[in-house]
N, CA, C and O atoms as a GROMACS GRO file, in nm:
protein
  272
    1MET      N    1   8.927   4.052  -0.719
    1MET     CA    2   9.026   3.974  -0.635
    1MET      C    3   8.936   3.930  -0.541
    1MET      O    4   8.843   4.008  -0.524
    2ILE      N    5   8.935   3.809  -0.461
    2ILE     CA    6   8.869   3.730  -0.344
    2ILE      C    7   8.907   3.736  -0.239
    2ILE      O    8   8.854   3.779  -0.136
    3TYR      N    9   9.058   3.667  -0.271
    3TYR     CA   10   9.130   3.674  -0.156
    3TYR      C   11   9.296   3.705  -0.143
    3TYR      O   12   9.368   3.631  -0.210
    4PRO      N   13   9.339   3.772  -0.090
    4PRO     CA   14   9.277   3.864   0.043
    4PRO      C   15   9.197   3.955   0.011
    4PRO      O   16   9.190   3.988  -0.107
    5SER      N   17   9.134   4.004   0.088
    5SER     CA   18   9.020   4.118   0.101
    5SER      C   19   9.093   4.228   0.051
    5SER      O   20   9.212   4.221   0.022
    6ILE      N   21   9.014   4.341   0.038
    6ILE     CA   22   9.131   4.452   0.012
    6ILE      C   23   9.095   4.525   0.149
    6ILE      O   24   9.181   4.595   0.203
    7ASP      N   25   8.999   4.512   0.194
    7ASP     CA   26   8.969   4.598   0.368
    7ASP      C   27   9.090   4.553   0.437
    7ASP      O   28   9.171   4.632   0.485
    8LYS      N   29   9.105   4.390   0.443
    8LYS     CA   30   9.237   4.381   0.533
    8LYS      C   31   9.370   4.393   0.485
    8LYS      O   32   9.474   4.363   0.544
    9LEU      N   33   9.351   4.459   0.331
    9LEU     CA   34   9.506   4.469   0.296
    9LEU      C   35   9.512   4.617   0.334
    9LEU      O   36   9.618   4.661   0.378
   10LEU      N   37   9.402   4.698   0.320
   10LEU     CA   38   9.399   4.834   0.322
   10LEU      C   39   9.439   4.897   0.504
   10LEU      O   40   9.492   5.002   0.541
   11ASN      N   41   9.383   4.769   0.591
   11ASN     CA   42   9.445   4.777   0.740
   11ASN      C   43   9.595   4.764   0.757
   11ASN      O   44   9.639   4.792   0.868
   12VAL      N   45   9.667   4.732   0.677
   12VAL     CA   46   9.785   4.707   0.662
   12VAL      C   47   9.881   4.812   0.592
   12VAL      O   48   9.993   4.843   0.634
   13VAL      N   49   9.807   4.870   0.462
   13VAL     CA   50   9.907   4.967   0.421
   13VAL      C   51   9.764   5.129   0.423
   13VAL      O   52   9.643   5.141   0.444
   14ASN      N   53   9.850   5.195   0.397
   14ASN     CA   54   9.729   5.326   0.426
   14ASN      C   55   9.666   5.363   0.283
   14ASN      O   56   9.573   5.444   0.284
   15SER      N   57   9.710   5.306   0.151
   15SER     CA   58   9.624   5.376   0.041
   15SER      C   59   9.676   5.222  -0.026
   15SER      O   60   9.767   5.145   0.005
   16LYS      N   61   9.540   5.222  -0.160
   16LYS     CA   62   9.555   5.143  -0.226
   16LYS      C   63   9.669   5.144  -0.362
   16LYS      O   64   9.685   5.052  -0.442
   17TYR      N   65   9.737   5.269  -0.362
   17TYR     CA   66   9.808   5.327  -0.485
   17TYR      C   67   9.932   5.251  -0.424
   17TYR      O   68   9.997   5.178  -0.501
   18GLU      N   69   9.978   5.264  -0.265
   18GLU     CA   70  10.100   5.213  -0.234
   18GLU      C   71  10.078   5.063  -0.219
   18GLU      O   72  10.174   4.987  -0.231
   19LEU      N   73   9.978   5.025  -0.199
   19LEU     CA   74   9.938   4.849  -0.197
   19LEU      C   75   9.989   4.791  -0.335
   19LEU      O   76  10.058   4.690  -0.350
   20VAL      N   77   9.946   4.870  -0.426
   20VAL     CA   78   9.982   4.826  -0.611
   20VAL      C   79  10.150   4.800  -0.592
   20VAL      O   80  10.219   4.698  -0.604
   21HIS      N   81  10.184   4.951  -0.552
   21HIS     CA   82  10.312   4.937  -0.561
   21HIS      C   83  10.397   4.852  -0.508
   21HIS      O   84  10.503   4.807  -0.551
   22ILE      N   85  10.321   4.829  -0.381
   22ILE     CA   86  10.442   4.708  -0.248
   22ILE      C   87  10.422   4.552  -0.314
   22ILE      O   88  10.511   4.467  -0.317
   23ALA      N   89  10.303   4.539  -0.361
   23ALA     CA   90  10.295   4.384  -0.425
   23ALA      C   91  10.358   4.372  -0.585
   23ALA      O   92  10.429   4.277  -0.619
   24ALA      N   93  10.329   4.454  -0.650
   24ALA     CA   94  10.439   4.499  -0.770
   24ALA      C   95  10.566   4.445  -0.741
   24ALA      O   96  10.605   4.335  -0.782
   25ARG      N   97  10.628   4.519  -0.674
   25ARG     CA   98  10.775   4.501  -0.626
   25ARG      C   99  10.795   4.364  -0.570
   25ARG      O  100  10.890   4.294  -0.604
   26ARG      N  101  10.700   4.323  -0.478
   26ARG     CA  102  10.753   4.185  -0.430
   26ARG      C  103  10.711   4.050  -0.506
   26ARG      O  104  10.756   3.939  -0.477
   27SER      N  105  10.611   4.078  -0.614
   27SER     CA  106  10.601   4.020  -0.710
   27SER      C  107  10.702   4.009  -0.774
   27SER      O  108  10.759   3.904  -0.742
   28LYS      N  109  10.766   4.075  -0.865
   28LYS     CA  110  10.900   4.077  -0.923
   28LYS      C  111  11.035   4.004  -0.825
   28LYS      O  112  11.124   3.932  -0.872
   29GLU      N  113  11.022   4.039  -0.704
   29GLU     CA  114  11.128   3.958  -0.618
   29GLU      C  115  11.099   3.817  -0.610
   29GLU      O  116  11.188   3.736  -0.636
   30ILE      N  117  10.982   3.779  -0.578
   30ILE     CA  118  10.919   3.626  -0.616
   30ILE      C  119  10.990   3.568  -0.725
   30ILE      O  120  11.079   3.484  -0.716
   31THR      N  121  10.928   3.639  -0.866
   31THR     CA  122  10.968   3.612  -0.977
   31THR      C  123  11.117   3.583  -0.988
   31THR      O  124  11.162   3.469  -1.005
   32ALA      N  125  11.191   3.696  -0.977
   32ALA     CA  126  11.360   3.667  -0.971
   32ALA      C  127  11.422   3.580  -0.923
   32ALA      O  128  11.503   3.516  -0.989
   33THR      N  129  11.392   3.551  -0.773
   33THR     CA  130  11.433   3.471  -0.647
   33THR      C  131  11.356   3.340  -0.615
   33THR      O  132  11.418   3.242  -0.574
   34ASN      N  133  11.248   3.336  -0.629
   34ASN     CA  134  11.176   3.229  -0.645
   34ASN      C  135  11.181   3.159  -0.525
   34ASN      O  136  11.175   3.036  -0.518
   35HIS      N  137  11.199   3.287  -0.365
   35HIS     CA  138  11.204   3.281  -0.305
   35HIS      C  139  11.035   3.320  -0.229
   35HIS      O  140  10.973   3.412  -0.283
   36LEU      N  141  10.972   3.253  -0.112
   36LEU     CA  142  10.816   3.284  -0.088
   36LEU      C  143  10.887   3.258   0.042
   36LEU      O  144  10.988   3.201   0.083
   37GLN      N  145  10.750   3.352   0.100
   37GLN     CA  146  10.794   3.359   0.290
   37GLN      C  147  10.744   3.249   0.347
   37GLN      O  148  10.797   3.182   0.436
   38LEU      N  149  10.627   3.229   0.289
   38LEU     CA  150  10.539   3.112   0.376
   38LEU      C  151  10.526   2.967   0.262
   38LEU      O  152  10.507   2.968   0.140
   39PRO      N  153  10.540   2.874   0.338
   39PRO     CA  154  10.528   2.738   0.252
   39PRO      C  155  10.434   2.733   0.124
   39PRO      O  156  10.321   2.782   0.115
   40ALA      N  157  10.489   2.678   0.046
   40ALA     CA  158  10.392   2.668  -0.095
   40ALA      C  159  10.280   2.610  -0.085
   40ALA      O  160  10.203   2.622  -0.181
   41ASN      N  161  10.241   2.540   0.018
   41ASN     CA  162  10.085   2.493   0.008
   41ASN      C  163   9.975   2.560   0.129
   41ASN      O  164   9.859   2.535   0.161
   42LYS      N  165  10.091   2.667   0.180
   42LYS     CA  166   9.984   2.784   0.217
   42LYS      C  167   9.902   2.854   0.147
   42LYS      O  168   9.795   2.897   0.189
   43TYR      N  169   9.956   2.877   0.010
   43TYR     CA  170   9.907   3.016  -0.061
   43TYR      C  171   9.776   2.957  -0.127
   43TYR      O  172   9.762   2.837  -0.148
   44VAL      N  173   9.699   3.036  -0.152
   44VAL     CA  174   9.599   2.987  -0.223
   44VAL      C  175   9.559   3.063  -0.352
   44VAL      O  176   9.441   3.050  -0.384
   45SER      N  177   9.642   3.146  -0.436
   45SER     CA  178   9.675   3.174  -0.526
   45SER      C  179   9.782   3.168  -0.552
   45SER      O  180   9.869   3.224  -0.487
   46LYS      N  181   9.814   3.067  -0.700
   46LYS     CA  182   9.903   3.048  -0.812
   46LYS      C  183   9.997   3.140  -0.847
   46LYS      O  184  10.112   3.096  -0.844
   47LYS      N  185   9.984   3.262  -0.882
   47LYS     CA  186  10.030   3.346  -0.914
   47LYS      C  187  10.078   3.451  -0.823
   47LYS      O  188  10.023   3.490  -0.720
   48ASN      N  189  10.194   3.494  -0.879
   48ASN     CA  190  10.316   3.548  -0.784
   48ASN      C  191  10.245   3.675  -0.743
   48ASN      O  192  10.246   3.681  -0.620
   49ILE      N  193  10.177   3.793  -0.804
   49ILE     CA  194  10.108   3.882  -0.741
   49ILE      C  195   9.984   3.857  -0.652
   49ILE      O  196   9.952   3.953  -0.582
   50GLY      N  197   9.917   3.758  -0.643
   50GLY     CA  198   9.852   3.686  -0.566
   50GLY      C  199   9.908   3.655  -0.441
   50GLY      O  200   9.850   3.680  -0.336
   51ARG      N  201  10.051   3.587  -0.447
   51ARG     CA  202  10.113   3.575  -0.371
   51ARG      C  203  10.165   3.668  -0.254
   51ARG      O  204  10.171   3.660  -0.132
   52ALA      N  205  10.208   3.779  -0.369
   52ALA     CA  206  10.230   3.862  -0.276
   52ALA      C  207  10.134   3.951  -0.187
   52ALA      O  208  10.189   4.000  -0.089
   53LEU      N  209  10.010   3.978  -0.202
   53LEU     CA  210   9.894   4.017  -0.150
   53LEU      C  211   9.885   3.939  -0.030
   53LEU      O  212   9.850   3.986   0.079
   54GLU      N  213   9.923   3.793  -0.054
   54GLU     CA  214   9.881   3.695   0.053
   54GLU      C  215   9.974   3.757   0.162
   54GLU      O  216   9.947   3.797   0.275
   55GLU      N  217  10.121   3.751   0.074
   55GLU     CA  218  10.215   3.779   0.217
   55GLU      C  219  10.211   3.901   0.283
   55GLU      O  220  10.247   3.907   0.401
   56ILE      N  221  10.159   4.033   0.203
   56ILE     CA  222  10.101   4.160   0.274
   56ILE      C  223   9.992   4.129   0.379
   56ILE      O  224   9.997   4.193   0.484
   57ALA      N  225   9.881   4.025   0.360
   57ALA     CA  226   9.799   4.023   0.448
   57ALA      C  227   9.846   3.967   0.596
   57ALA      O  228   9.824   4.008   0.710
   58GLU      N  229   9.904   3.881   0.557
   58GLU     CA  230   9.981   3.805   0.669
   58GLU      C  231  10.062   3.837   0.751
   58GLU      O  232  10.092   3.784   0.859
   59GLY      N  233  10.116   3.962   0.680
   59GLY     CA  234  10.210   4.046   0.798
   59GLY      C  235  10.357   3.991   0.760
   59GLY      O  236  10.455   4.041   0.816
   60THR      N  237  10.370   3.903   0.679
   60THR     CA  238  10.562   3.871   0.694
   60THR      C  239  10.623   3.954   0.589
   60THR      O  240  10.746   3.948   0.584
   61ILE      N  241  10.544   4.057   0.476
   61ILE     CA  242  10.606   4.190   0.468
   61ILE      C  243  10.567   4.285   0.558
   61ILE      O  244  10.445   4.285   0.576
   62LYS      N  245  10.636   4.377   0.630
   62LYS     CA  246  10.654   4.499   0.676
   62LYS      C  247  10.663   4.600   0.570
   62LYS      O  248  10.749   4.610   0.483
   63VAL      N  249  10.523   4.702   0.599
   63VAL     CA  250  10.583   4.836   0.531
   63VAL      C  251  10.612   4.934   0.672
   63VAL      O  252  10.551   4.959   0.776
   64LYS      N  253  10.775   4.986   0.592
   64LYS     CA  254  10.833   5.057   0.684
   64LYS      C  255  10.785   5.222   0.566
   64LYS      O  256  10.778   5.239   0.444
   65TYR      N  257  10.762   5.307   0.682
   65TYR     CA  258  10.744   5.479   0.598
   65TYR      C  259  10.853   5.552   0.646
   65TYR      O  260  10.917   5.499   0.737
   66ASN      N  261  10.878   5.627   0.619
   66ASN     CA  262  11.010   5.723   0.634
   66ASN      C  263  10.941   5.773   0.794
   66ASN      O  264  11.012   5.726   0.883
   67ASN      N  265  10.885   5.813   0.820
   67ASN     CA  266  10.875   5.891   0.930
   67ASN      C  267  10.882   5.788   1.061
   67ASN      O  268  10.907   5.844   1.168
   68GLU      N  269  10.868   5.680   1.064
   68GLU     CA  270  10.882   5.584   1.152
   68GLU      C  271  11.058   5.527   1.183
   68GLU      O  272  11.080   5.437   1.264
   0.00000   0.00000   0.00000
């Protein structure tokens, strides 16, 4: 994975395991609804999992924790 970098993603999410979980859920949501947070030409990746990671890196996907 080249873009977005894992370092940038881990600044948004606490752990890489949680990152995988969030990205997988968002990827399945994109597949089911075909709804994207950004315009289609803004994505570098063609696959939904890459698009989900890009949305997390851009901050369009907010991560809520139970203690917040």
